[in-house]
N, C-alpha and C positions, 0 to 999 in steps of 0.2 A: 843695446842692452843685452846682457847675457841672461837668458831665461833658463839656461840649463842648470843642472845640479852639480856641475864640475867647472873648473876654470876652462876658458875657451880661447884658443888662438884666433887671432883676427887676420884674415887674408887681406890682400890689397883691395881697394874699392874700385869698381868700374862705374863710371858716370856716363850717361848717354843723354844727348839732347834729341828730342823727338818733335817732329812736325805735328800739326793739328790732326793729320790722318793716322798718327801713331808710328810713322816711318822714322827710323833712326837716321839722323842727318849728321851726327858727329858723336864720337865717344873719346874718352881719355881715362887714364888710370891715376889714382891718387893713393899714397901710402895710408895705411890705417894710422890713427893717432897714437896707438900703442900696440904692442905685440900680442898682449893677452888681457882678457877681462876676467876678473874674479866673479864668483857666483853672485848674481844680483847686481853687479856693477853696470853702470851706464855712463857713457861719455859722449859728448858732442863732437862733431867734426866740422871742418870748413874746407871747401874746395873752391877754387876760383877759375873762371874761364874768361880771359880778357877779350876775346873776339868771338862772341857767340853768333851762331848762324842766325840770319834774319828770320828764317822760317821756323825757328825753334819755338815751341810752345810749352814744353815741360821738360823736366830733368828727372831721369830715373837713376836711382842708386842701387847697386847690387854688389854682392861680394864677388870678386873675380875668382875664377876657378884656379885652384892651386896647381894642378897638372892637366891643363886642357889637352884633349886629343890633338895630335899633330894634324895640320891641314895639308892634305896632299895637293900639289899643284895639278890643275886640270890641263889636259892637252889642248893646245890652241888649234882651232879649226883652220884648215888650209895650210898648215905647216907640214912639210915633208922632210923630216930629218931622220 
């Protein structure tokens, strides 16, 4: 639902499966059902995961970051290059 006072662009959705202890065990991305919501507009969405992790207890839905900060690779210990 768009609770803002202006039309709002909808980013991609990030869905994550979490274990009973809250640890994320799997995640995937799904496209938003449409690109933009009008003021006050609400729309349902559906996402499907065919092979859910057995230890999954809940699914969390978030908006994906549009421009996430790049992840820098960490140096591997014991490598001498």
